[in-house]
N, C-alpha and C positions, 0 to 999 in steps of 0.2 A: 504494499500500499504506499501512496505517496503522500508526505505530509510536509509541515513546514519544520523549522527547528526548534520552535517553541516547546510542543509537548515532550521532545527528546531531552530537553534541557530541565524541565520540570521533573521529569523520572530520575535523572542524574542526581539532582541538588537533593531530592527526596531521600535517595538511597546510597548516596556517597561513592559514585563511580564517576568514570569520564568516557567519553567517546574518541576514538581516533578519528581525525577528518582527513581521508585521503584524495590527494590529487590524482585526476585520471585525464588520460590524452588520447584515448580511442574508444570505439565502442566495445571491442572485446575486453578492455580493462573494466568498462562498467559491468559487463556480465561477469568477468571473474571476482569483482568485488562482492556482488551480490551472492554470488556461488558460496563463498566462504562465510559472509556475514549469516546465511542461511543455515550452514553447517553448524555455526555456534549459536544460532538463535539470538544474535545481536542485532539490534537497530543499526541502520547503516548512514553515513554522513559522506557523501562524495563530493567533491570540490571541482570546480573548473575556474582557472585564474584566466585573466583577460589574454595573455598569450596562448593559452591552451585552446581559448574559443577561436582565436585567429588560425592556429593550426587545424582546429576541426572544421574551419571554413575551406579548407584545403590549400591553405597557402604555406608554401616550404618556408619562405622568409618570414616565418612567424613573428619576429622580433620587431618588425617594421609594419605591422597591420595597420589598416584604416579601421575607422568605427563601423563602417558598412561591413568589413569582413568580421570584425567581433560581433556584431549583431547576428551575421549569417551564421557565424560558429556556434553561437549560444542556442539559436533555433534548432540546428542540428544535433547539439549535445542534449539539450532539453527533450527533444522528439525521441531520440534513442533512448534516453533515461525513462521516459515514460512508458515506451514500448517495452522495455525489458522488466521494469520494476512495478508496474501498476497492479500485477495480479500476485505479487509476492505477500506472503503474510507478514512479512518483515517491513516496520516502519522505515520509509527511504528518504532521504533529504538530498536534494541537489542545491549546492550553496555557491555563489558567486565568492571568489577569494580575491581580495585586494581590489574592489572596485574603485577606479580612480575618480571617478565624477559621478554626478546625479544622472547624466545622460546615459553613462555605461550600465548602472545599476537598473536604471527605468528600462534600459533594452533587455536585461536579463530579465526582469519580473515579465514584462511582455512576450518573453519568449518561452516561459514555463519554468524558470528557475524557483525553487519553491522558499529561498533564503538567499539573502545577499549580505555582502559586507561592503561598507563604504569606508574607505582609508583616508580620513582627513588628519591624520597623525603629524603631517608634515606642516600643518597649518597653526594659526594662533588658536587657543582654546575656544574663542569666541567664534571664529570662523568655522572652526571643526564643529562646533555645537549646531552652527546654523546649517551646513552641509548636511550633516547626519540628520537631523531633524526633518530636512525637507525629503530626503529618502526614506524616512520613518512614515511621514505623512502620506507618500504616495503607495509605500507597501502595503499599509494596514488594509487598504479598500481591496486588495487582492489575497488577504490571508498570509501574507509573505513575511517572514521573520527576518529583522536586521541585526547586523552585528557592526559595532562601531570599534574605532580603536584609539587609545590614549596612550602616548609615549611612543618612544622611536626604537626599532629594533636596529641594530647594526647589521651587516651582510648584504648578500647580494643573492636575489631569487627573482627570476625573470625580470619584470620591470622595477623591482623593489629594490632600493639601493640606499646605503647610509653606512659612512665611516663609523659613526659613534652610537651609541644608545642613550636615551634619555629615559630614565624610570619613570612609571606612572605614579603621579601624586594622588593618595587615597582621597583626599578632599577636593581635588579636581575632578576625580571619578564620581563623586557623590553628585556633584553639580551636573556634569555631563549626562549621566544616566537620568537624573531628575527632568532635564530640560529636554532631551532628546527622546525617551521612551524606548530605548533599544533593549531587545531582548537579550543581547550577549554583548560583552565587552572584552577585546583583545587588550592585554596590559603588556607593558615591558617591565621583565624582571630578571633579566640575565640571559635569555635565550637570544639566538639570531639567526638570521637566514643562511641558507646554504650549507655546503659541505666542509667548510673551513670556520668552525665556531671557536677554536682555539682549543689548546690542550688544558685540562683539570677546569673544565667549565663547572661554576658552582652557582645554583640558582639562588636569588634571595628570597626565599619563599616567605620571608616576613611581609613582602610586599602583597602578594596575593591575600595574605592573611588580613592585613591592615584595611586593604580595598574592600574585602567580602565582609569584614566586621562593619565597616563604615556604611556600606550598602543596607546591610541587614539593619542597623540602628535606624535608619531611615525609611524602612519598610520597602526597600527598593529589590526588585526581584530578578536583575539582569546577572546571568551568570557569566563566570569569567572564563576567557579563552587564551591558550598558550600557543602563539606563531613560534616558527623557527624551532620545531621541537623533535626533528628527527634524531634519532639515536646514533647513526653513522657508525655502525658497528666496525671496529677495527678489523676484525675477522673478515668481514664482507670486504671492505677495503682491500686488505691483503690479497683476497681471493681475485678481485678484478685486476689487481697489479700482476700477480702471478701469471694471468691468462693474457698479459700484454697490455693491460690499461696503464695509464702513467696518472696517477692521482697523488698529488703531495699535499702535506699539511693538514690533512682531514680530521676532523673531530666533531663530536656530536654531543647529545645531552644523554647521559648514563639513564637507562630506565629506572633504576631505583630512586633517582632524583625525581622523575616524572610521577612516578607513583607516590612520592611524598607530598607534591604539591597538589595532588588530587583531594587530600584531606584539608588542604589550604583553600580550596573553593573552585579549583580549575575543574571545568566540565567539558572543554573541547580542547582536543591538542592536535595541532595540525602535523601532518605528515606527509613530506613530498619527497626530498631527498633519499630516503631510504629505498623509496620503490624504484627510483631511478637506479641507484646503485645494484640493487637486486635483480632489476631486469637485466641490466647490462651484463652482471656476473652470469645469470643464466645463459643469455644469448651468446657470450663469449665461449663458455663451457660448452655450450650445445655444438657450436662450429668447431672448438679443438678437438672434440671427441668423435665428430662425423664430418669427415673432409669431404665425403661424397656430396654433401649438401650444396658445397660451394660449386657444383656444377649447375645448379639451378641458376637461371640468369636474376631472379628476384632476390634470392639469398645473396648472390653475389654482391650486389649493389649494396646491401647492408654491410657486409664483411668489408668492402672496400672503403666505405665511410669510416668503420671502426679502425681499420689499419692507417687510414691517413691522418686520423685525429685522435690517438689513443687517450688523450686527456679528457676528451667529451665523453660523458656518462649519461647524456639526454637522450633518451629515444627519440625524442622528436627530431633530432638533429639527424642520427643515422637511419632513421625509418623516413625519411622525408620524400624518398623516391617512390614510396608505397602507399601514397595518398588513399588510393581505392581501397585499399585494406583497412587503413587507419580509421578513415571517415566512415566508409559504406560497409566494412566487414566483408569484404569481396576478397577470398583468397584462392588464387588462381592455380596454385599447384600444391601438391602433398609436402614438398620441402618446405615451401613458405609457412605451410600449417603448423609443421614441427617447430618453426622458430616462433610463430604467434602463440603456440603452446606454451614455449619456454618463457614468453614474455607474461602471459596470463597467470603460470605458475609464481613468478617473481611477485605479481601484485597481490595474490592469495597467501603467499608466504608472509609479507610483511603485514597485511590486514589481520591475518590470524594471530601473529605474534603480539601484535598491539591490541587486538580484542581481549586476549587473555591477561595482558600486563595491566590494561587499565580497567578490567574487570566489568565489560560491558557485555560478556556472554551471558545468555538465557535470560536476557532483561527485556525482550522484546514485549513481553505481556505487561511490562510496568508502564509503557507508553500508552497514555489515554488521548485517542483521538476522536 
């Protein structure tokens, strides 16, 4: 069943668990994510970032997409999501990750996204509030939930970039939630975007504790969200490198730290880099162990891109010659089917690991829709 984010957050708050929010970039990844969530009876929260939507519009140069391409990709993504998920017993959310403007969020809502994030964190507090409230006012007529952001995360991921972090001020959070009416609030407390979060990251869990306590004191129900939260498992990075990848200075957030902040009020934990790494490991391993697959012209195109740029572990880069497969789920050869299977297995592996870690398994009946 398809729903907004709001009832999922209510169940998580009342029962003290969190959801992994997983970024996807193809039709088959949506299907794979649903499969593992159904196995674990976990509500599902999938995300499409702006550049993912450009990619889903069929644009190989997804980093330089137009607004029209974003809107087209949103519609393709939302239609595929609805077709795959609407008959499932699992509550399923499609969330826009890091919407950069009112127009982008409106396009996502109009396309069929059930939840959107408006990221005004780079603006002044007053400007951020005004922008976020405008999105909330539009979204509520469609039953769409809204996530805002307060505080700036360092790091690079898609179009999101900042050299430095600015921690979230709990008193500003109270004003922000009160004046905007957001359902969820992304905070800055030590996480960062991308695979290079630095060594020995320590989350400042006193920040979500303080923010959550201040919100509760004022009777505000917004749930807290953790961005830039991929684990970036050193073992996984080593496997990619051993298989010919070139990844340096990678580091993430240890899962025990993420588990600790759930009790501090974090209810949604964004995961993107882990999926990219695991998918890349799987594909490199498949090609290393099955050289005959390289005789297939479709697989050969993927292999060439991986070989030409071993530092790139983003499937949108090395799968860009296969848009018909990624966007329309058209698989023209058996060999390519094996490669897509390896990609989907990577999605399932990461989702399954985080479902267990964040304790959302067997929770679907707790969501009241």
